C-alpha positions in Angstrom: -35.4 76.3 26.1 -38.0 74.1 27.8 -40.0 77.1 28.9 -40.0 78.4 25.3 -41.3 75.1 23.9 -43.9 75.0 26.7 -45.2 78.5 25.8 -45.1 77.6 22.1 -47.5 74.6 22.6 -49.7 76.8 24.8 -50.1 79.1 21.9 -50.9 76.1 19.6 -53.6 75.1 22.1 -55.0 78.6 22.1 -55.2 78.5 18.3 -56.9 75.0 18.4 -59.5 76.1 20.9 -60.5 79.3 19.3 -60.4 77.8 15.8 -62.6 74.9 16.8 -65.2 77.2 18.4 -65.2 79.4 15.4 -65.7 76.7 12.8 -68.4 75.1 15.0 -70.3 78.4 15.1 -69.9 78.8 11.3 -70.6 75.1 10.5 -73.7 76.1 8.5 -71.7 78.6 6.4 -68.6 76.5 5.6 -66.5 76.4 3.6 -65.3 80.0 4.4 -64.0 81.7 1.2 -63.0 85.2 0.2 -66.3 85.6 -1.6 -68.4 84.3 1.4 -71.1 86.5 3.0 -69.8 89.8 4.4 -71.0 88.8 7.9 -69.1 85.5 7.7 -65.9 87.2 6.8 -66.3 89.8 9.4 -67.0 87.2 12.1 -64.0 85.2 10.9 -61.8 88.3 11.1 -63.0 89.0 14.7 -62.3 85.4 15.7 -58.8 85.5 14.3 -58.3 88.9 15.9 -59.2 87.4 19.3 -56.7 84.6 18.6 -54.0 87.1 17.8 -54.7 89.1 21.0 -54.4 85.9 23.1 -51.1 85.1 21.3 -49.8 88.5 22.0 -50.7 88.2 25.6 -48.8 84.8 25.7 -45.7 86.1 23.9 -42.6 83.9 23.9 -39.5 85.2 25.6 -36.4 84.7 23.4 -33.4 85.8 25.3 -35.1 89.0 26.5 -37.0 89.7 23.3 -40.8 89.1 23.4 -42.1 87.6 20.2 -45.5 86.3 19.4 -47.3 84.3 16.6 -49.9 86.9 15.7 -48.8 86.5 12.0 -50.6 83.1 11.9 -54.2 84.3 12.5 -53.5 87.1 10.0 -52.4 84.5 7.5 -55.5 82.4 8.2 -57.7 85.4 7.7 -56.0 86.0 4.3 -56.4 82.3 3.4 -60.1 81.9 4.1 -61.6 85.3 4.5 -59.7 87.6 2.2 -58.9 91.2 2.7 -62.0 91.9 4.8 -61.0 89.4 7.4 -57.4 90.6 7.3 -58.5 94.2 7.9 -60.7 93.2 10.9 -58.0 91.0 12.4 -55.2 93.6 11.9 -57.4 96.4 13.3 -58.0 94.4 16.5 -54.3 93.7 16.9 -53.4 97.4 16.4 -56.0 98.5 18.9 -54.8 96.0 21.4 -51.2 97.1 20.8 -52.2 100.7 21.3 -53.9 99.9 24.6 -51.1 97.9 26.1 -48.3 100.1 24.9 -47.2 103.3 26.6 -46.8 106.6 24.8 -43.1 106.2 24.2 -43.7 103.3 21.8 -45.6 105.2 19.1 -42.8 104.5 16.7 -43.3 100.8 17.2 -47.1 101.2 16.7 -46.5 103.1 13.5 -44.2 100.3 12.4 -46.9 97.8 13.1 -49.3 99.8 10.9 -46.8 99.8 8.0 -46.3 96.1 8.5 -50.0 95.4 8.4 -50.4 97.5 5.2 -47.5 95.6 3.7 -49.2 92.3 4.6 -52.4 93.4 2.9 -50.5 94.2 -0.3 -48.6 91.0 0.0 -51.9 89.0 0.3 -53.5 90.8 -2.6 -50.5 90.1 -4.9 -50.1 86.4 -3.8 -53.8 85.7 -4.3 -53.6 87.0 -7.9 -50.7 84.6 -8.8 -51.1 81.7 -6.4 -54.3 79.6 -6.6 -53.5 76.6 -4.5 -54.3 77.2 -0.8 -51.2 75.4 0.6 -48.8 77.4 -1.6 -50.6 80.7 -0.9 -50.5 80.2 2.9 -46.8 79.2 2.7 -46.0 82.2 0.7 -47.7 84.8 2.9 -46.4 83.3 6.1 -42.8 83.1 4.8 -42.8 86.7 3.4 -44.7 88.0 6.3 -42.2 86.5 8.8 -39.4 88.1 6.7 -41.2 91.5 7.1 -41.3 91.0 10.9 -37.6 90.0 10.9 -36.8 93.2 9.0 -38.5 95.1 11.8 -36.5 93.3 14.4 -33.2 93.9 12.5 -33.9 97.6 12.3 -34.6 97.8 16.1 -32.0 97.9 18.8 -31.1 94.2 18.9 -28.1 92.7 20.5 -25.1 91.7 18.4 -25.9 87.9 18.7 -29.5 88.4 17.7 -29.3 86.1 14.7 -28.7 83.0 16.8 -30.7 83.9 19.8 -33.8 85.8 18.4 -34.1 85.9 14.5 -33.5 82.2 13.6 -35.6 80.8 16.6 -38.4 83.2 15.7 -38.4 82.1 12.1 -38.4 78.4 13.1 -41.2 78.8 15.6 -43.3 80.8 13.1 -42.8 78.3 10.3 -43.5 75.4 12.6 -46.5 77.0 14.1 -47.8 77.9 10.6 -47.6 74.3 9.4 -49.5 73.1 12.5 -52.0 75.9 12.2 -52.7 75.3 8.5 -53.2 71.5 9.0 -55.4 72.1 12.0 -57.6 74.7 10.3 -58.0 72.6 7.1 -58.9 69.5 9.1 -61.4 71.4 11.2 -63.1 72.9 8.3 -63.3 69.6 6.4 -64.7 68.0 9.6 -67.5 70.5 10.0 -68.3 70.5 6.3 -68.7 66.7 6.5 -70.7 67.0 9.7 -73.1 69.5 8.1 -73.4 67.3 5.0 -74.2 64.2 7.1 -76.7 66.2 9.2 -78.3 67.3 5.9 -78.5 63.7 4.6 -80.0 62.5 7.9 -82.8 65.0 7.9 -83.7 65.4 4.2 -85.5 63.3 1.7 -83.1 62.9 -1.2 -85.6 63.1 -4.0 -87.7 66.1 -3.0 -85.2 67.9 -0.6 -88.0 68.1 1.9 -87.9 67.1 5.6 -87.9 63.3 5.8 -90.1 61.1 8.0 -87.6 61.1 10.9 -87.7 64.9 11.1 -91.5 65.0 10.9 -91.9 62.5 13.7 -89.5 64.4 15.9 -91.4 67.6 15.1 -94.7 66.0 16.0 -93.3 64.6 19.3 -92.0 68.1 20.3 -95.3 69.7 19.5 -97.2 67.1 21.4 -95.2 67.9 24.5 -95.9 71.6 24.2 -99.2 73.3 25.2 -99.4 75.2 21.9 -102.1 74.4 19.3 -100.9 73.0 16.1 -102.2 71.3 13.0 -101.4 68.7 10.3 -102.3 68.7 6.6 -101.8 65.4 4.7 -101.5 65.3 0.9 -101.8 62.2 -1.3 -101.3 62.4 -5.1 -104.2 60.6 -6.7 -103.4 58.2 -9.6 -99.7 58.5 -9.0 -99.2 54.7 -9.6 -100.8 55.2 -13.1 -98.2 57.9 -13.8 -95.3 55.6 -12.9 -96.8 52.7 -14.9 -97.6 54.8 -18.0 -94.7 57.3 -18.2 -92.0 55.6 -16.1 -90.4 56.3 -12.8 -88.3 59.3 -14.1 -91.5 61.2 -14.9 -93.0 60.1 -11.5 -89.9 61.5 -9.7 -90.3 64.7 -11.6 -93.9 65.0 -10.5 -92.9 64.5 -6.9 -90.2 67.1 -7.1 -92.5 69.6 -8.8 -95.2 69.1 -6.1 -92.6 69.5 -3.4 -91.6 72.9 -4.9 -95.2 74.0 -4.9 -95.6 73.0 -1.3 -92.5 75.0 -0.3 -93.6 78.1 -2.2 -97.0 78.1 -0.5 -95.9 77.1 3.0 -93.4 79.6 4.4 -91.6 79.2 7.8 -92.4 78.3 10.5 -94.5 75.7 8.7 -92.7 72.4 8.2 -93.1 70.6 4.9 -92.1 67.0 4.5 -92.4 63.8 2.5 -94.1 61.1 4.6 -93.5 58.3 2.2 -94.2 57.4 -1.4 -96.6 60.0 -2.9 -97.7 61.1 0.6 -96.7 64.6 1.9 -97.3 66.2 5.2 -97.4 69.9 6.4 -97.1 70.7 10.1 -98.5 74.1 11.0 -97.6 75.3 14.5 -99.5 77.9 16.6 -102.9 77.3 15.2 -105.7 79.0 17.1 -108.5 76.5 17.7 -112.0 77.7 17.2 -115.3 75.9 18.1 -116.9 74.4 15.0 -119.7 76.4 13.4 -122.9 74.4 12.8 -124.9 75.6 9.8 -128.7 74.9 10.2 -130.5 73.8 7.1 -133.6 75.8 6.3 
């Protein structure tokens, strides 16, 4: 019993490590949703597939029967990434199962394919009728674990399998699913908040340009390099008269409009920022310096 609990928490640690690494790499694309970019959903499916492979490799021995928690990364792919992520995760698990299994277990592999297709259909149906994430995750984990249990029942199991295999598997799966769901939700919320705070710390709230702190850091970095670079300063003339005559709301609109014009005409890698008030700054890296040309008057 103690060994089983030990391996269970090792699996939870595996889930935690891989999920943290995944959400960190995708921190600029969070939150992950079924309508996110295709590359995001594919990467999320690959990450969950790797989690599932590690869980299969660290299967739990329940009275001679090896069970694993690969259902959990499949459910997480369904929750956040949709059918694309499920397909990628499931395909990785099937390939790994085919690699590690011998030729006499093709029936088990075929059964895994049928179970995966059933899980895809289950996810599609549940998503149409269940909108809340918590309820959706609970439904697919519960029904998915029942699908796995049906496979175990149809296999050559001992007579006392209910008490020694089926019920412990169901308890471990549901317990792991609860921890997995809470962990993934908290991780995603953490990195969404982290990205938002990073955005606030580096962006001028009115114009959405780089703020003075970012500009000074950029200048410091360029000063340490040997590359040539340049600075263009802009100052809006008579801006105080605009504020005094038409009000601060119109003045703010002028600043926002001018920032849009600067962004449109200064593509990357040029850095555009608001230096303060009506002052704007453009930092142009990699400028080739030329000697000044002196024009003689005739």
